C-alpha positions as CSV (number, residue, x, y, z in Angstrom):
1,X,-8.4,30.8,35.8
2,X,-10.1,27.7,34.4
3,X,-8.3,25.1,32.5
4,X,-9.5,23.5,29.3
5,X,-10.2,19.8,29.5
6,X,-7.7,17.8,27.4
7,X,-9.3,15.5,24.9
8,X,-7.7,12.2,24.0
9,X,-9.0,12.9,20.5
10,X,-6.8,15.9,20.1
11,X,-3.8,14.2,18.4
12,X,-6.2,12.3,16.2
13,X,-8.1,15.5,15.2
14,X,-4.8,17.3,14.5
15,X,-3.7,14.4,12.3
16,X,-6.6,15.2,10.0
17,X,-9.0,12.4,10.6
18,X,-12.5,13.3,9.6
19,X,-14.0,10.7,12.0
20,X,-11.8,10.9,15.1
21,X,-14.1,8.7,17.2
22,X,-13.7,5.8,14.7
23,X,-9.9,6.4,14.5
24,X,-9.7,6.2,18.3
25,X,-11.8,3.0,18.3
26,X,-9.5,1.5,15.6
27,X,-6.4,2.5,17.6
28,X,-7.7,0.6,20.6
29,X,-7.7,-2.6,18.5
30,X,-4.9,-4.9,19.9
31,X,-4.0,-5.8,16.3
32,X,-2.9,-2.1,15.8
33,X,-0.7,-1.9,19.0
34,X,2.3,-1.5,16.7
35,X,1.0,2.0,15.8
36,X,1.7,3.2,19.3
37,X,-0.1,6.2,20.8
38,X,-2.0,8.8,18.7
39,X,0.7,11.4,19.5
40,X,3.6,9.0,18.6
41,X,6.0,8.9,15.7
42,X,4.6,5.9,14.0
43,X,1.0,7.2,14.1
44,X,2.1,10.6,12.9
45,X,2.7,9.1,9.4
46,X,-1.0,9.2,8.9
47,X,-0.9,13.0,8.9
48,X,0.6,12.9,5.4
49,X,-2.1,10.7,3.9
50,X,-4.6,12.2,1.5
51,X,-7.3,10.3,3.5
52,X,-6.0,9.2,6.9
53,X,-9.3,7.6,7.8
54,X,-9.1,5.3,4.7
55,X,-5.5,4.5,5.4
56,X,-6.0,3.6,9.0
57,X,-9.0,1.4,8.2
58,X,-7.0,-0.4,5.5
59,X,-4.0,-0.9,7.9
60,X,-6.4,-2.4,10.5
61,X,-7.8,-4.9,8.0
62,X,-4.4,-5.8,6.6
63,X,-3.0,-6.3,10.1
64,X,-5.9,-8.7,10.9
65,X,-5.1,-10.7,7.8
66,X,-1.5,-11.4,8.8
67,X,-0.4,-14.8,10.1
68,X,2.7,-13.5,11.8
69,X,4.1,-10.3,13.2
70,X,6.3,-9.4,10.3
71,X,4.0,-6.7,9.0
72,X,3.7,-5.1,12.4
73,X,7.4,-5.2,13.0
74,X,8.3,-3.6,9.6
75,X,5.5,-1.1,9.9
76,X,6.7,0.0,13.3
77,X,10.4,0.3,12.5
78,X,10.8,1.1,8.7
79,X,9.8,4.7,8.2
80,X,10.3,4.6,4.4
81,X,8.0,1.6,4.1
82,X,5.5,3.3,6.4
83,X,5.5,6.5,4.4
84,X,5.0,4.6,1.1
85,X,2.3,2.4,2.4
86,X,0.3,5.1,4.2
87,X,0.5,7.3,1.1
88,X,-0.8,4.6,-1.2
89,X,-3.6,3.5,1.2
90,X,-4.7,7.0,1.8
91,X,-4.8,7.8,-1.9
92,X,-6.4,4.7,-3.4
93,X,-9.3,2.6,-2.1
94,X,-8.7,0.1,-4.9
95,X,-5.0,-0.4,-4.0
96,X,-6.0,-0.7,-0.3
97,X,-8.5,-3.4,-1.3
98,X,-5.8,-5.2,-3.2
99,X,-3.5,-5.3,-0.1
100,X,-6.4,-6.5,2.0
101,X,-7.3,-9.3,-0.4
102,X,-3.6,-10.4,-1.0
103,X,-2.2,-10.2,2.5
104,X,1.4,-10.8,1.5
105,X,1.6,-8.1,-1.2
106,X,2.4,-5.3,1.2
107,X,6.0,-6.6,0.9
108,X,6.1,-5.0,-2.6
109,X,6.3,-1.6,-0.8
110,X,8.7,-2.9,1.9
111,X,11.2,-3.9,-0.8
112,X,13.7,-1.5,-2.3
113,X,11.3,0.0,-4.8
114,X,13.1,3.3,-5.4
115,X,14.6,2.1,-8.7
116,X,11.8,1.0,-11.0
117,X,12.3,-2.0,-13.3
118,X,12.8,-1.5,-17.0
119,X,10.1,-2.2,-19.5
120,X,11.8,-5.4,-20.5
121,X,12.1,-6.5,-16.9
122,X,8.4,-5.9,-16.3
123,X,7.4,-7.8,-19.4
124,X,9.6,-10.8,-18.4
125,X,8.2,-10.7,-14.8
126,X,4.6,-10.4,-15.8
127,X,4.9,-13.0,-18.5
128,X,6.6,-15.5,-16.1
129,X,3.8,-14.8,-13.6
130,X,0.9,-15.5,-15.9
131,X,2.5,-18.5,-17.7
132,X,3.5,-20.0,-14.4
133,X,0.0,-19.8,-13.0
134,X,-1.3,-22.9,-14.8
135,X,-4.4,-21.9,-16.8
136,X,-6.2,-18.9,-18.2
137,X,-8.2,-18.2,-15.0
138,X,-5.2,-18.4,-12.7
139,X,-3.0,-16.5,-15.2
140,X,-5.5,-13.6,-15.2
141,X,-5.5,-13.6,-11.4
142,X,-1.7,-13.6,-11.3
143,X,-1.6,-10.7,-13.8
144,X,-4.0,-8.7,-11.7
145,X,-2.0,-9.3,-8.6
146,X,1.4,-8.5,-10.0
147,X,0.0,-5.4,-11.9
148,X,-1.5,-3.9,-8.8
149,X,1.6,-4.5,-6.7
150,X,3.8,-2.9,-9.3
151,X,1.2,-0.1,-9.7
152,X,1.4,0.5,-6.0
153,X,5.2,0.9,-6.2
154,X,4.8,3.5,-8.9
155,X,2.1,5.3,-6.9
156,X,4.3,5.2,-3.8
157,X,7.2,6.8,-5.7
158,X,4.9,9.4,-7.0
159,X,3.0,10.2,-3.8
160,X,6.2,10.5,-1.6
161,X,7.9,12.6,-4.2
162,X,10.6,10.1,-5.1
163,X,9.9,10.3,-8.8
164,X,9.2,13.2,-11.1
165,X,6.1,13.4,-13.3
166,X,7.9,12.3,-16.4
167,X,9.3,9.2,-14.8
168,X,5.9,8.2,-13.3
169,X,4.2,8.5,-16.7
170,X,6.9,6.5,-18.3
171,X,6.5,3.8,-15.6
172,X,2.8,3.7,-16.2
173,X,3.4,3.2,-19.9
174,X,5.8,0.4,-19.2
175,X,3.3,-1.3,-16.9
176,X,0.7,-1.1,-19.7
177,X,3.1,-2.6,-22.1
178,X,3.8,-5.4,-19.7
179,X,0.1,-6.1,-19.2
180,X,-0.4,-6.3,-23.0
181,X,2.6,-8.4,-23.7
182,X,1.9,-10.9,-20.9
183,X,-1.8,-11.1,-21.8
184,X,-0.8,-11.9,-25.4
185,X,1.6,-14.6,-24.1
186,X,-1.3,-16.1,-22.0
187,X,-3.7,-15.9,-25.0
188,X,-1.2,-17.8,-27.2
189,X,-1.4,-20.8,-24.8
190,X,-5.1,-21.2,-25.3
């Protein structure tokens, strides 16, 4: 009787990665040591991502942009955050890019974001962010950052099944209102 050779790529392939060699290379990066082994509990979260390759690549870039170990600690220990974050990163290249560019914004998904803010709370939050930024240019950047962070929260609630369709569409409408109202407030300052 012959035995089959065991591949170290097996758990990665079973996790749904389309490029298991690249995933194995990324897993060997010391910055991703918090993910643990490919057959471990933390890494298994990637199996739920629409695109695990995209999610893993984004996590690697985000991990490299951190100045302390807070991201790694929370990612490794907070299963709810990990599920939200991987779901968003695996579903949206644009939101992954947002988190890579703004290395502290991952905290938006680490916060208790199960209960969305009201329309009025969003308008107040967005308006305060854009008006507190200083000028038009900085205000538009602040608006883009806060919008994408709040959009990621809505996407996370949708992707992990924490919010029904009607709630998600309502949240998207509230986000649009907040963008319009805060943009008008910024335009009035010019």
